[in-house]
C-alpha positions in Angstrom: 3.9 19.6 -3.6 2.1 17.7 -0.6 2.0 19.7 2.4 1.1 17.8 5.2 -0.7 18.9 9.2 0.4 17.1 12.4 -2.0 14.6 12.7 -2.7 13.2 9.3 -2.3 10.1 7.4 0.1 9.9 4.6 1.1 6.9 2.9 4.9 5.7 1.8 5.6 3.9 -0.5 6.8 -0.2 0.3 6.0 0.7 4.6 2.2 1.8 4.5 0.0 4.0 6.3 1.7 6.4 8.6 0.6 9.4 11.2 2.5 12.9 10.5 3.5 12.8 14.2 5.3 16.4 13.9 7.2 18.9 11.2 10.3 19.4 12.7 13.3 21.6 11.1 17.1 20.5 12.1 20.7 21.8 11.6 22.8 19.5 9.3 26.2 20.3 8.3 25.1 23.8 8.8 21.5 24.2 6.6 18.6 23.6 8.1 16.1 21.3 6.5 12.1 20.9 8.0 11.4 16.7 8.2 8.1 15.2 8.3 8.3 12.8 11.4 5.9 10.2 10.2 4.9 6.8 12.0 3.7 3.5 10.1 0.7 2.8 11.6 0.9 -0.7 11.2 5.0 -1.4 12.9 4.9 1.5 14.9 8.4 2.4 12.9 9.0 6.3 13.1 10.9 7.8 9.5 12.1 11.2 9.1 11.4 12.8 5.8 12.8 15.8 4.7 10.1 17.6 3.2 12.2 19.0 0.3 12.2 15.1 -0.7 8.1 14.0 -0.3 7.7 13.8 -3.8 11.1 11.8 -4.4 9.8 9.1 -1.6 6.7 8.9 -2.8 4.7 10.0 0.6 1.1 10.8 -0.6 -2.1 11.8 1.1 -4.9 8.7 1.3 -6.5 7.9 -1.4 -10.7 9.5 -1.7 -13.4 7.3 -1.8 -13.6 7.7 -5.3 -10.3 6.4 -5.8 -10.9 3.7 -3.5 -13.7 2.6 -5.6 -11.6 2.1 -8.8 -9.3 0.2 -6.5 -12.0 -2.1 -5.6 -13.4 -3.1 -9.1 -9.0 -3.7 -9.9 -9.5 -6.6 -7.2 -13.2 -7.7 -8.7 -11.6 -8.5 -12.5 -11.0 -11.8 -12.4 -10.7 -11.8 -15.8 -7.1 -11.2 -16.0 -4.2 -13.3 -18.2 -1.3 -13.9 -15.7 2.0 -14.1 -16.9 3.6 -17.9 -17.6 6.8 -16.4 -16.4 9.1 -18.3 -13.9 7.9 -17.4 -10.2 11.1 -15.5 -9.3 11.0 -12.8 -12.8 6.9 -12.8 -11.5 8.0 -11.8 -8.1 10.8 -9.0 -9.2 7.7 -7.8 -11.5 5.6 -7.3 -8.5 7.8 -6.5 -6.0 8.8 -3.1 -8.9 5.3 -2.7 -8.4 4.6 -2.2 -4.9 7.7 -0.1 -4.6 5.7 2.6 -7.0 3.9 3.1 -4.0 0.7 3.7 -6.2 -2.3 1.7 -4.6 -3.8 0.7 -8.0 -0.3 -0.9 -9.0 -0.7 -2.4 -5.5 -4.0 -3.8 -6.4 -3.0 -5.3 -9.2 -0.5 -7.3 -8.0 -2.9 -8.4 -5.0 -5.3 -9.7 -7.4 -3.1 -11.2 -9.9 -2.2 -13.2 -6.8 -4.9 -14.4 -5.7 -6.6 -15.5 -9.2 -2.9 -17.2 -9.3 -3.9 -18.5 -5.9 -6.7 -20.6 -7.0 -5.0 -22.5 -10.0 -1.6 -23.1 -8.0 0.5 -23.6 -5.1 2.0 -20.2 -4.1 5.9 -19.6 -3.4 7.2 -18.9 -0.4 8.0 -15.2 -2.1 4.8 -15.2 -3.3 2.5 -15.8 -0.8 4.8 -13.2 1.5 3.9 -10.6 -1.2 0.5 -11.7 -1.2 0.3 -10.6 2.6 2.2 -7.4 1.7 -0.3 -6.3 -0.2 -2.9 -7.0 1.4 -1.6 -5.1 4.6 -0.3 -2.4 2.4 -4.1 -1.7 0.9 -6.7 -2.8 3.6 -5.3 0.3 6.2 -5.7 2.6 3.5 -8.8 1.5 1.9 -10.6 1.2 5.2 -9.2 5.0 6.0 -10.5 5.8 2.5 -13.7 4.5 2.8 -15.6 2.7 6.2 -15.2 -1.1 7.0 -18.9 -1.8 6.4 -18.7 -0.3 2.6 -15.4 -2.1 2.6 -16.4 -5.9 3.7 -20.2 -5.5 2.7 -19.2 -8.1 -0.5 -17.8 -11.7 0.5 -15.4 -12.1 -2.3 -13.5 -8.5 -0.6 -13.4 -10.9 2.6 -12.0 -13.7 1.0 -9.2 -11.1 -0.9 -8.5 -9.8 2.9 -8.2 -13.1 4.1 -11.1 -12.4 7.2 -13.3 -15.6 6.3 -10.3 -18.0 6.1 -10.5 -20.0 9.9 
């Protein structure tokens, strides 16, 4: 089980990177429970996560520099076969991947949508999902690597929408 300290960053699936604000013990229905109070960096939303539920909700540490390199490798792949299914079926499949909280699954969604975007117009839902995947990955990757490392290649600037003015 992952144990977090106050001030550490952690990833909460579907919401992104958060900072552990405090560790509190509360009594609920006569049972004492310890909670992590987490503030999501992107939105400012605060979430209380029971320490015993950390694994089931998928709260995890920020990826390492080595894992970040693997994620960038996934994003670089351009020779991917995009399923020719309807956009709503593809959307559901991608949504499931994002909900896992796996940085690799999210990278695959971002890569696939980015590749798809080159060939055709994305639906509103797909554009929104592209932005979600981009936001979730960007924060974690900048914490796992340095921003200079992350954006030294133009293709990453374009994937993360930093040279689209």
